[in-house]
Structures are given as structure tokens and as C-alpha cells.
Kinemage of the C-alpha trace (Angstrom):
@kinemage 1
@onewidth
@group {chain A} dominant
@subgroup {mainchain}
@vectorlist {calphas} color= white
{ca met a 1} P -32.528 -52.826 -58.526
{ca arg a 2} L -35.395 -50.347 -58.321
{ca his a 3} L -37.535 -52.957 -60.268
{ca trp a 4} L -37.563 -56.408 -59.008
{ca ile a 5} L -37.925 -58.736 -62.091
{ca leu a 6} L -41.557 -59.533 -61.334
{ca gly a 7} L -41.646 -62.856 -62.832
{ca cys a 8} L -38.888 -63.929 -60.418
{ca leu a 9} L -40.521 -62.587 -57.446
{ca leu a 10} L -44.149 -63.421 -57.759
{ca gly a 11} L -46.191 -66.543 -58.730
{ca leu a 12} L -44.105 -68.616 -56.229
{ca ile a 13} L -46.661 -70.952 -54.356
{ca ala a 14} L -45.626 -71.061 -50.708
{ca val a 15} L -46.904 -74.067 -49.006
{ca pro a 16} L -46.438 -75.205 -45.283
{ca val a 17} L -43.004 -76.390 -45.255
{ca ala a 18} L -40.764 -77.130 -42.246
{ca thr a 19} L -37.427 -75.443 -42.439
{ca ala a 20} L -34.157 -76.826 -41.032
{ca gln a 21} L -35.399 -75.368 -37.797
{ca ser a 22} L -38.277 -77.780 -37.339
{ca asp a 23} L -40.407 -75.345 -35.247
{ca ile a 24} L -40.951 -73.071 -38.308
{ca thr a 25} L -43.663 -73.750 -40.838
{ca phe a 26} L -44.332 -71.399 -43.588
{ca asp a 27} L -47.857 -70.093 -44.423
{ca arg a 28} L -49.390 -70.593 -47.828
{ca ala a 29} L -49.350 -67.639 -50.172
{ca asp a 30} L -52.715 -65.971 -50.914
{ca ala a 31} L -53.833 -64.727 -54.256
{ca glu a 32} L -55.116 -61.414 -52.947
{ca thr a 33} L -51.827 -60.470 -51.274
{ca asp a 34} L -49.937 -61.601 -54.272
{ca arg a 35} L -51.859 -59.392 -56.539
{ca leu a 36} L -51.444 -56.273 -54.227
{ca val a 37} L -47.707 -57.065 -53.893
{ca glu a 38} L -47.369 -57.268 -57.680
{ca gln a 39} L -49.160 -53.962 -58.111
{ca cys a 40} L -47.075 -52.344 -55.464
{ca leu a 41} L -43.746 -53.643 -57.028
{ca lys a 42} L -44.807 -51.912 -60.255
{ca thr a 43} L -45.671 -48.647 -58.490
{ca glu a 44} L -42.583 -46.582 -57.524
{ca gly a 45} L -43.008 -44.071 -54.758
{ca val a 46} L -45.389 -43.737 -51.838
{ca ser a 47} L -49.079 -43.888 -52.467
{ca met a 48} L -52.386 -45.669 -52.038
{ca leu a 49} L -52.698 -48.410 -54.471
{ca glu a 50} L -55.404 -47.626 -57.063
{ca asp a 51} L -58.898 -48.713 -56.026
{ca thr a 52} L -57.718 -50.094 -52.744
{ca asp a 53} L -57.263 -48.995 -49.164
{ca val a 54} L -53.585 -50.286 -49.194
{ca ile a 55} L -50.506 -48.159 -48.935
{ca cys a 56} L -47.622 -49.009 -51.220
{ca tyr a 57} L -44.248 -47.865 -49.897
{ca asn a 58} L -41.885 -48.699 -52.813
{ca ala a 59} L -39.164 -46.186 -52.231
{ca ala a 60} L -35.828 -45.402 -50.453
{ca ile a 61} L -36.057 -44.235 -46.809
{ca phe a 62} L -35.519 -40.485 -46.969
{ca pro a 63} L -37.510 -37.567 -45.336
{ca glu a 64} L -39.564 -36.807 -48.510
{ca gln a 65} L -40.871 -40.191 -48.958
{ca phe a 66} L -41.692 -41.001 -45.238
{ca leu a 67} L -43.366 -37.541 -44.779
{ca lys a 68} L -45.526 -38.445 -47.824
{ca leu a 69} L -46.484 -41.624 -46.008
{ca asn a 70} L -47.437 -39.658 -42.903
{ca gly a 71} L -49.955 -37.565 -44.949
{ca leu a 72} L -51.793 -40.579 -46.526
{ca pro a 73} L -55.206 -41.604 -44.859
{ca pro a 74} L -55.616 -44.689 -42.706
{ca ala a 75} L -55.158 -48.011 -44.596
{ca ser a 76} L -56.057 -51.580 -44.033
{ca arg a 77} L -52.266 -52.452 -44.388
{ca ile a 78} L -49.029 -51.225 -45.900
{ca ile a 79} L -46.746 -52.977 -48.275
{ca ile a 80} L -43.213 -52.160 -47.679
{ca thr a 81} L -40.400 -52.640 -50.274
{ca ser a 82} L -37.229 -50.690 -50.007
{ca pro a 83} L -33.473 -50.585 -50.860
{ca gly a 84} L -32.897 -48.850 -47.598
{ca gly a 85} L -31.705 -45.409 -46.600
{ca asn a 86} L -30.003 -43.767 -43.689
{ca val a 87} L -30.449 -45.479 -40.300
{ca ala a 88} L -31.175 -42.190 -38.319
{ca thr a 89} L -33.656 -41.299 -40.918
{ca ala a 90} L -35.217 -44.716 -40.907
{ca arg a 91} L -35.939 -44.294 -37.224
{ca gly a 92} L -38.108 -41.225 -38.042
{ca met a 93} L -40.120 -43.415 -40.510
{ca ser a 94} L -40.343 -46.011 -37.865
{ca thr a 95} L -41.986 -43.565 -35.477
{ca ile a 96} L -44.456 -42.652 -38.108
{ca leu a 97} L -45.323 -46.354 -38.697
{ca asp a 98} L -45.754 -46.789 -34.972
{ca asn a 99} L -48.102 -43.915 -34.904
{ca arg a 100} L -50.165 -45.240 -37.880
{ca gly a 101} L -50.321 -48.705 -36.595
{ca glu a 102} L -51.195 -50.573 -39.772
{ca pro a 103} L -50.270 -54.158 -40.421
{ca ala a 104} L -47.416 -54.303 -42.770
{ca val a 105} L -46.292 -56.742 -45.620
{ca ile a 106} L -42.656 -56.960 -46.240
{ca ala a 107} L -42.197 -57.701 -49.943
{ca gly a 108} L -39.384 -57.622 -52.453
{ca gln a 109} L -36.127 -56.147 -51.373
{ca cys a 110} L -36.116 -55.006 -47.715
{ca met a 111} L -32.423 -53.899 -47.567
{ca ser a 112} L -30.189 -52.062 -45.245
{ca ala a 113} L -32.224 -49.651 -42.938
{ca cys a 114} L -35.413 -51.411 -44.049
{ca ala a 115} L -34.165 -54.626 -42.506
{ca met a 116} L -32.344 -53.021 -39.679
{ca val a 117} L -34.739 -50.461 -38.506
{ca ile a 118} L -38.157 -50.737 -40.084
{ca leu a 119} L -38.728 -54.443 -39.858
{ca pro a 120} L -37.842 -54.668 -35.974
{ca gly a 121} L -40.016 -51.557 -35.505
{ca leu a 122} L -43.377 -53.191 -36.792
{ca asp a 123} L -45.850 -54.860 -34.560
{ca glu a 124} L -48.091 -56.774 -37.211
{ca ile a 125} L -45.829 -58.332 -39.919
{ca his a 126} L -46.583 -60.396 -42.847
{ca ile a 127} L -43.285 -61.559 -44.634
{ca his a 128} L -44.269 -62.237 -48.288
{ca asn a 129} L -42.725 -64.987 -50.468
{ca ser a 130} L -41.041 -62.375 -52.616
{ca ala a 131} L -38.968 -60.959 -49.687
{ca his a 132} L -35.135 -60.609 -49.705
{ca ile a 133} L -34.234 -59.272 -46.312
{ca ser a 134} L -30.642 -58.235 -45.787
{ca val a 135} L -28.565 -56.074 -43.305
{ca his a 136} L -25.910 -53.701 -44.509
{ca gly a 137} L -22.460 -53.669 -42.965
{ca ile a 138} L -20.682 -55.118 -39.988
{ca thr a 139} L -22.447 -52.654 -37.764
{ca met a 140} L -21.213 -53.865 -34.398
{ca met a 141} L -17.432 -53.880 -35.150
{ca asp a 142} L -15.367 -52.551 -32.295
{ca phe a 143} L -12.766 -49.790 -32.792
{ca arg a 144} L -9.658 -51.978 -32.705
{ca thr a 145} L -11.067 -54.424 -35.308
{ca trp a 146} L -12.369 -51.486 -37.333
{ca trp a 147} L -9.098 -49.606 -37.332
{ca gly a 148} L -7.020 -52.534 -38.367
{ca trp a 149} L -9.522 -54.007 -40.838
{ca met a 150} L -7.873 -52.681 -43.971
{ca lys a 151} L -4.345 -52.461 -42.409
{ca asp a 152} L -3.520 -56.228 -42.027
{ca asp a 153} L -4.987 -56.408 -38.473
{ca ala a 154} L -2.506 -53.888 -37.219
{ca thr a 155} L -3.099 -52.542 -33.592
{ca pro a 156} L -4.101 -49.007 -33.442
{ca pro a 157} L -1.416 -46.834 -31.781
{ca pro a 158} L -2.185 -45.122 -28.522
{ca met a 159} L -2.849 -41.691 -30.277
{ca ala a 160} L -5.416 -43.319 -32.513
{ca leu a 161} L -7.209 -44.927 -29.528
{ca met a 162} L -7.175 -41.675 -27.724
{ca ala a 163} L -8.642 -39.799 -30.842
{ca ala a 164} L -11.374 -42.380 -31.004
{ca gln a 165} L -12.263 -42.051 -27.350
{ca leu a 166} L -12.292 -38.310 -27.657
{ca gly a 167} L -14.526 -38.421 -30.723
{ca tyr a 168} L -11.866 -37.125 -33.110
{ca asp a 169} L -11.669 -40.126 -35.494
{ca phe a 170} L -14.435 -38.942 -37.922
{ca gly a 171} L -14.471 -42.372 -39.834
{ca phe a 172} L -15.010 -44.343 -36.620
{ca met a 173} L -17.649 -41.875 -35.147
{ca met a 174} L -19.632 -42.371 -38.361
{ca his a 175} L -19.362 -46.115 -38.131
{ca arg a 176} L -20.214 -45.895 -34.333
{ca ser a 177} L -23.117 -43.697 -34.837
{ca gly a 178} L -24.756 -46.493 -36.786
{ca ala a 179} L -24.251 -48.863 -34.062
{ca gln a 180} L -25.534 -46.490 -31.412
{ca his a 181} L -28.645 -45.685 -33.539
{ca met a 182} L -29.266 -49.518 -33.674
{ca glu a 183} L -28.794 -50.025 -29.949
{ca asp a 184} L -31.147 -47.119 -29.134
{ca his a 185} L -33.737 -48.069 -31.698
{ca leu a 186} L -33.876 -51.884 -30.566
{ca glu a 187} L -34.150 -50.956 -27.033
{ca gly a 188} L -37.036 -48.502 -27.729
{ca gln a 189} L -38.902 -51.179 -29.756
{ca asn a 190} L -38.319 -53.898 -27.085
{ca val a 191} L -36.208 -55.980 -29.423
{ca asp a 192} L -33.131 -57.710 -28.119
{ca leu a 193} L -29.725 -56.278 -29.376
{ca gly a 194} L -28.956 -59.895 -30.636
{ca tyr a 195} L -31.239 -58.995 -33.722
{ca ile a 196} L -28.304 -56.892 -35.174
{ca gln a 197} L -25.444 -58.411 -33.040
{ca glu a 198} L -25.888 -61.910 -34.358
{ca ile a 199} L -25.899 -60.866 -38.022
{ca ser a 200} L -22.964 -58.561 -37.569
{ca asp a 201} L -20.908 -61.300 -35.922
{ca gln a 202} L -21.955 -63.743 -38.753
{ca met a 203} L -20.718 -61.298 -41.397
{ca leu a 204} L -17.433 -60.725 -39.435
{ca asp a 205} L -16.815 -64.495 -39.182
{ca ala a 206} L -17.424 -64.883 -42.914
{ca ala a 207} L -15.231 -61.735 -43.843
{ca leu a 208} L -12.307 -63.168 -41.734
{ca thr a 209} L -12.119 -66.265 -43.765
{ca phe a 210} L -12.595 -64.609 -47.217
{ca asp a 211} L -9.273 -63.725 -49.193
{ca cys a 212} L -10.323 -60.173 -49.933
{ca arg a 213} L -11.348 -57.399 -47.551
{ca val a 214} L -13.684 -54.538 -48.326
{ca asp a 215} L -14.920 -51.692 -46.251
{ca pro a 216} L -16.983 -52.948 -43.326
{ca lys a 217} L -20.033 -51.244 -44.618
{ca asp a 218} L -19.846 -53.254 -47.884
{ca tyr a 219} L -20.906 -56.695 -46.401
{ca trp a 220} L -24.420 -57.794 -46.630
{ca gly a 221} L -26.004 -60.386 -44.184
{ca met a 222} L -29.306 -62.105 -45.089
{ca ile a 223} L -31.868 -62.647 -42.410
{ca asp a 224} L -33.668 -65.945 -42.398
{ca ala a 225} L -37.019 -67.167 -40.989
{ca gly a 226} L -35.278 -68.533 -37.797
{ca his a 227} L -33.789 -65.113 -36.947
{ca val a 228} L -37.024 -63.394 -37.682
{ca arg a 229} L -38.988 -65.730 -35.300
{ca asp a 230} L -36.267 -65.708 -32.677
{ca phe a 231} L -36.289 -61.895 -32.259
{ca leu a 232} L -39.575 -60.770 -33.464
{ca gly a 233} L -41.779 -63.645 -32.226
{ca asp a 234} L -45.581 -62.953 -32.091
{ca arg a 235} L -45.073 -59.722 -34.183
{ca ile a 236} L -44.960 -62.073 -37.140
{ca val a 237} L -48.596 -62.866 -38.083
{ca arg a 238} L -47.795 -64.564 -41.396
{ca met a 239} L -44.643 -65.810 -42.999
{ca glu a 240} L -44.331 -67.354 -46.447
{ca ala a 241} L -41.276 -69.108 -47.684
{ca phe a 242} L -38.884 -66.338 -48.636
{ca ala a 243} L -35.208 -66.357 -49.525
{ca gln a 244} L -33.324 -67.926 -46.590
{ca asp a 245} L -29.689 -67.774 -47.953
{ca trp a 246} L -27.742 -66.875 -51.207
{ca ala a 247} L -28.262 -70.468 -52.717
{ca asp a 248} L -31.941 -70.510 -51.986
{ca pro a 249} L -33.976 -70.802 -55.319
{ca asn a 250} L -36.023 -67.773 -54.158
{ca asn a 251} L -32.934 -65.540 -54.304
{ca arg a 252} L -32.778 -64.893 -57.979
{ca val a 253} L -32.095 -61.412 -58.605
{ca tyr a 254} L -29.136 -60.902 -56.332
{ca lys a 255} L -27.240 -64.062 -57.535
{ca ser a 256} L -26.365 -62.205 -60.700
{ca ile a 257} L -24.896 -59.198 -58.953
{ca thr a 258} L -23.310 -60.444 -55.812
{ca glu a 259} L -20.684 -62.843 -54.632
{ca pro a 260} L -21.299 -65.116 -51.642
{ca ile a 261} L -18.547 -65.520 -49.043
{ca ala a 262} L -20.736 -67.537 -46.763
{ca pro a 263} L -24.249 -69.063 -46.962
{ca gln a 264} L -25.840 -65.830 -45.816
{ca thr a 265} L -23.217 -63.242 -46.336
{ca tyr a 266} L -22.350 -61.583 -49.638
{ca ile a 267} L -20.639 -58.664 -51.368
{ca phe a 268} L -21.707 -56.898 -54.429
{ca lys a 269} L -19.584 -57.865 -57.461
{ca ser a 270} L -19.035 -54.148 -58.307
{ca thr a 271} L -17.503 -53.694 -54.805
{ca leu a 272} L -15.227 -56.664 -55.412
{ca asp a 273} L -14.130 -55.252 -58.689
{ca glu a 274} L -13.269 -52.027 -57.215
{ca ala a 275} L -11.301 -53.619 -54.494
{ca asp a 276} L -9.122 -55.397 -57.095
{ca cys a 277} L -8.393 -58.532 -55.098
């Protein structure tokens, strides 16, 4: 997934089109941004695009990469495409982006921590037509649901509840840590908690109706234009027609490697194969 099959991602002509939510109209694509995005998607790592004043962040979100970003000179804009990374680490990158203050173009894959932390931390956002924006995991699942998820919805015994309350259930503490990071990050960025809560609830509802359960972290929820507008509002300066759901014609790469369980919720086929159900 490091290289997004460029023929699938670029050359799409976005025109003003009303979505199912009639108050949203997509912006037209512009050739200059398309050219820069294509160049960035071919350039792995973190660097200034050759012969430009544009930063390309085409990398996972780990300290080595975002510290390199911190050392680059000021830019006219930054193109971000990322498979994600650790949520706590992404908060560090978000702080660097806050300090830099450059407009950002979200292009190609913006997955996991990119969608959960980086996107809602930006102030001037251009969503490119190549974008596939997807949240990783049912982040806001409570302990009782989490404990019984792979146990036929069994109720946790009193000792399990006590262990969780005292912080001795390591698995749940790891799960809860992600939720706490999201709550703190969104509050710090003045973004309503519904940004992650709605997607988490959407994945949970879809998972409950599907005949196979996987680990809560292995569900993926797509973010659409309506959700972006609802929670990020005026931070969105341009938004082209990007993939809105699994069946969207713009969603080409992920159709071959994922299984939809709802219009905007999917599981990777490799995960389902390992689940053997």
C-alpha cells in the first residue's frame, strides 16, 4: 500500500457536484495541485518536492519522519499522505504542524492516525480527489463491550471489572489509552468529540450485524465529506470529490484488499482470513 496505483488516484476531474447532503458542493480539481500530488505520491519519505517550495510528507507517522519535517524550511503548503502510525506519536507531529502553520493538502491514503489525529489538527485543509480517509478501530468501545467482544458478549466478572478500574487489565488499558489520546487531542484542537465518536459508533453498529468478529482494532471506518464539513467546518478551504464510501468509484485500490461490512465500514481480507470465519 506504500504506492497508490497512480493511474487510479490521479487524473480524476472533480467538478462541482452536490452530494447526498445537498449543502455540500465539491470544488474542481486544479492541474497544478494534481501535478504536485502526483509528484509527492511518487516520492517516499519527507522532503521538499524538487524545484518547489512544497513539502511532501509521504510516510508513516513515527518520530524519525516528523522530526525531519520539523527541520525543513518554511513552505507554501504541505502535501500529506500517510498509512498512519501511533496515535500518541501523531500528536507530536500535530504539534509540529501547528507550529509550522502551513496549509495542508490531504491526498492518497490518510489512514489511522492520519485521519484520527493529523486531519482534525489542521487549520487550512485542501482535500484532494485522490484522498481515502479512514479511521482505524472501534476506538470508543467501553470496557464491558470490549471484554465480551470475542467472548459471545459475555458479561465481565467482578474481578475483571475491578482489574480494569485499577488499571491492571493491560489489554484494555492499551485500548483505553487510544481513546484518551483522542479525547485530549480533539479537545486541544477545539474539535467536537463526535468527530471520532460517530465513526466509532458507526463501526460498532456494522460489526454487530456482521457474522464474523475480529479484534476491535481491525475495523476501518471511512470518513466522508459530510463528516468533514460537520466537524472541521471553515478549516476546509477546498474539497474535491474524494472516496465517500466503499462502493464509490473513487475507492479503487482498497476494493481489492478489503471486505465491506457496511457502506463505510470494512475489514482487510487478510484479517478475515486469519479469523477463519
